[in-house]
DOMISE-805853 format. One record per atom (N, C-alpha, C): residue in one letter; x, y, z. Coordinates in steps of 0.05 Angstrom, whole numbers, padded with zeros to 5 digits, always signed. Example, Ala and Ser with C-alpha at 12.3 -4.5 7.8 and 13.67 -1.06 7.14 Angstrom:
a+00264-00114+00156;a+00246-00090+00156;a+00264-00066+00156;s+00257-00045+00142;s+00273-00021+00143;s+00258+00001+00157;
***
This chain:
m-00353-00535+00440;m-00367-00514+00427;m-00352-00505+00402;a-00366-00500+00381;a-00354-00492+00356;a-00341-00465+00358;e-00319-00462+00343;e-00304-00436+00343;e-00320-00416+00327;k-00322-00392+00337;k-00336-00371+00323;k-00318-00359+00301;l-00329-00358+00277;l-00314-00347+00254;l-00314-00317+00255;e-00292-00305+00249;e-00290-00276+00248;e-00297-00266+00220;m-00308-00243+00219;m-00313-00230+00193;m-00287-00221+00181;p-00283-00226+00155;p-00258-00216+00142;p-00258-00185+00143;k-00234-00175+00143;k-00230-00146+00144;k-00226-00135+00116;g-00231-00109+00113;g-00226-00096+00087;g-00250-00097+00069;r-00244-00094+00043;r-00265-00095+00022;r-00256-00113+00000;l-00275-00122-00016;l-00268-00139-00039;l-00254-00122-00060;r-00262-00097-00063;r-00251-00080-00084;r-00236-00056-00070;v-00219-00044-00086;v-00203-00021-00075;v-00222+00001-00067;r-00240+00009-00084;r-00260+00029-00078;r-00288+00015-00078;n-00308+00030-00071;n-00335+00019-00070;n-00350+00021-00096;d-00337+00016-00118;d-00351+00016-00144;d-00343-00009-00159;l-00358-00016-00179;l-00353-00041-00194;l-00331-00039-00214;n-00320-00015-00218;n-00298-00012-00238;n-00271-00014-00225;s-00269-00013-00199;s-00243-00014-00185;s-00233-00043-00184;p-00206-00046-00182;p-00195-00073-00181;p-00203-00089-00157;i-00204-00115-00160;i-00211-00133-00138;i-00185-00139-00123;v-00185-00135-00097;v-00161-00141-00080;v-00167-00163-00060;g-00192-00169-00055;g-00198-00190-00036;g-00199-00180-00007;l-00210-00197+00010;l-00213-00191+00038;l-00190-00203+00054;w-00185-00191+00077;w-00164-00201+00095;w-00178-00221+00114;s-00171-00246+00111;s-00186-00267+00126;s-00167-00283+00145;w-00143-00274+00149;w-00124-00288+00166;w-00125-00277+00195;k-00122-00294+00214;k-00119-00285+00241;k-00090-00276+00245;t-00087-00254+00259;t-00060-00243+00263;t-00055-00238+00293;e-00031-00245+00301;e-00022-00238+00328;e-00010-00211+00328;p-00013-00195+00349;p-00002-00168+00350;p+00029-00169+00348;n+00040-00148+00337;n+00069-00144+00335;n+00083-00167+00320;t+00072-00176+00298;t+00084-00195+00281;t+00086-00184+00253;p+00102-00195+00236;p+00103-00186+00208;p+00076-00188+00194;v+00060-00209+00200;v+00034-00212+00188;v+00015-00190+00197;s+00017-00181+00222;s+00000-00159+00231;s+00008-00133+00217;a+00034-00130+00211;a+00043-00107+00196;a+00032-00107+00168;l+00031-00131+00156;l+00019-00134+00129;l-00011-00127+00130;e-00024-00135+00151;e-00053-00129+00154;e-00057-00099+00156;r-00042-00086+00172;r-00044-00056+00174;r-00038-00043+00147;s-00019-00054+00133;s-00012-00042+00106;s-00036-00045+00087;y-00047-00069+00087;y-00070-00075+00070;y-00093-00055+00076;l-00100-00053+00101;l-00122-00035+00109;l-00116-00006+00103;a-00091+00002+00107;a-00083+00030+00101;a-00085+00035+00071;a-00078+00016+00054;a-00079+00020+00025;a-00108+00023+00016;i-00126+00007+00027;i-00154+00010+00019;i-00166+00036+00029;d-00159+00044+00053;d-00169+00070+00063;d-00158+00093+00047;t-00133+00092+00038;t-00121+00113+00023;t-00136+00117-00004;a-00141+00096-00017;a-00155+00097-00043;a-00183+00109-00039;s-00197+00102-00018;s-00223+00112-00013;s-00223+00142-00007;k-00203+00150+00009;k-00201+00179+00017;k-00196+00196-00007;v-00177+00188-00024;v-00171+00204-00048;v-00194+00205-00067;s-00208+00183-00071;s-00231+00182-00088;s-00253+00199-00078;a-00258+00199-00052;a-00279+00216-00040;a-00272+00245-00043;k-00247+00252-00039;k-00238+00280-00042;k-00242+00289-00071;r-00235+00272-00090;r-00239+00279-00118;r-00268+00284-00125;n-00286+00266-00115;n-00314+00269-00119;n-00325+00295-00106;e-00314+00301-00083;e-00323+00325-00069;e-00315+00350-00085;l-00290+00350-00095;l-00281+00373-00111;l-00297+00376-00137;k-00303+00353-00150;k-00319+00354-00175;k-00347+00363-00169;g-00358+00356-00146;g-00385+00363-00139;g-00390+00392-00134;t-00368+00406-00127;t-00372+00435-00122;t-00377+00451-00147;g-00366+00441-00169;g-00370+00455-00195;g-00351+00479-00198;k-00333+00484-00179;k-00314+00506-00180;k-00290+00500-00199;y-00284+00475-00202;y-00258+00468-00215;y-00263+00453-00241;t-00245+00458-00260;t-00244+00441-00284;t-00230+00415-00276;d-00227+00397-00296;d-00212+00372-00290;d-00184+00378-00282;t-00171+00397-00294;t-00144+00405-00287;t-00143+00417-00259;g-00162+00433-00253;g-00164+00445-00226;g-00168+00424-00204;v-00185+00405-00210;v-00189+00383-00191;v-00163+00368-00186;a-00148+00363-00207;a-00123+00349-00204;a-00103+00365-00187;e-00102+00391-00192;e-00084+00408-00177;e-00092+00410-00147;q-00118+00411-00142;q-00127+00412-00114;q-00125+00385-00100;l-00124+00364-00116;l-00123+00337-00104;l-00094+00329-00096;v-00074+00342-00107;v-00046+00335-00101;v-00040+00337-00071;p-00046+00359-00057;p-00040+00359-00028;p-00056+00338-00012;a-00081+00333-00020;a-00097+00313-00006;a-00085+00285-00011;a-00076+00280-00035;a-00065+00254-00042;a-00038+00250-00027;l-00022+00270-00025;l+00003+00268-00010;l-00002+00263+00019;d-00022+00276+00030;d-00029+00272+00058;d-00040+00244+00063;a-00055+00234+00044;a-00066+00207+00046;a-00045+00185+00043;m-00022+00192+00031;m+00000+00173+00027;m+00016+00168+00052;k+00013+00184+00072;k+00029+00181+00097;k+00025+00154+00110;p+00000+00144+00112;p-00002+00117+00124;p+00011+00095+00107;l+00011+00099+00080;l+00024+00079+00063;l+00054+00079+00068;r+00066+00102+00071;r+00095+00103+00076;r+00101+00091+00103;k+00085+00096+00123;k+00089+00083+00149;k+00086+00053+00147;a+00066+00044+00132;a+00063+00015+00128;a+00087+00003+00114;q+00097+00017+00094;q+00120+00007+00080;q+00144+00004+00099;q+00148+00023+00116;q+00170+00021+00135;q+00166+00000+00156;s+00141-00005+00164;s+00137-00025+00185;s+00139-00054+00174;v+00131-00058+00149;v+00133-00084+00138;v+00161-00090+00130;g+00174-00071+00120;g+00202-00074+00112;g+00204-00070+00082;f+00224-00057+00074;f+00228-00050+00046;f+00231-00075+00029;w+00244-00096+00040;w+00249-00120+00024;w+00223-00135+00018;l+00202-00132+00033;l+00178-00146+00028;l+00161-00132+00007;i+00162-00106+00007;i+00146-00091-00012;i+00160-00090-00039;f+00186-00085-00039;f+00202-00084-00064;f+00223-00106-00062;p+00216-00131-00069;p+00235-00152-00067;p+00258-00149-00087;v+00281-00156-00079;v+00304-00155-00097;v+00316-00182-00099;r+00329-00187-00121;r+00342-00212-00125;r+00367-00213-00109;p+00372-00236-00096;p+00396-00237-00080;p+00421-00237-00098;t+00442-00225-00088;t+00467-00226-00103;t+00486-00245-00089;f+00499-00261-00105;f+00517-00280-00095;f+00545-00271-00100;r+00562-00273-00081;r+00590-00265-00084;r+00607-00290-00078;y+00621-00298-00098;y+00639-00320-00095;y+00667-00310-00088;p+00680-00324-00070;p+00707-00315-00064;p+00725-00319-00088;c+00740-00299-00095;c+00758-00302-00117;c+00783-00286-00110;r+00805-00293-00123;r+00830-00279-00119;r+00834-00260-00142;v+00838-00235-00136;v+00842-00215-00156;v+00871-00207-00155;s+00884-00209-00177;s+00912-00200-00178;s+00913-00170-00180;r+00929-00158-00164;r+00932-00129-00165;r+00953-00120-00184;s+00967-00139-00196;s+00988-00131-00214;s+00978-00133-00243;l+00956-00120-00249;l+00945-00121-00276;l+00953-00096-00292;s+00971-00080-00281;s+00979-00056-00296;s+00996-00064-00320;h+00996-00048-00340;h+01010-00053-00365;h+01039-00047-00362;
***
């Protein structure tokens, strides 16, 4: 019997509009408790975060109570709250994967301690 294909997870774009960046769908099978599953959770959290902040901004603009500056001020606590899943995802994937650093090489060398004048 043919293997059933799974639907990819996520969205093609960050938000549900045509102006947002394309990020692609998550189409890999993941086993639980692996680094790849941590990446999958991070990907889904990032997409959800962008949607939540965008929805909150549209909600605040729709009320008509706030100017653009007022919307930005009211959006800060909501944005910080929405960032919590991203921070958790960063810690679960590992700092080295999200912010890669160049390896440093240390060669053994002899340093003379008698360099005083």
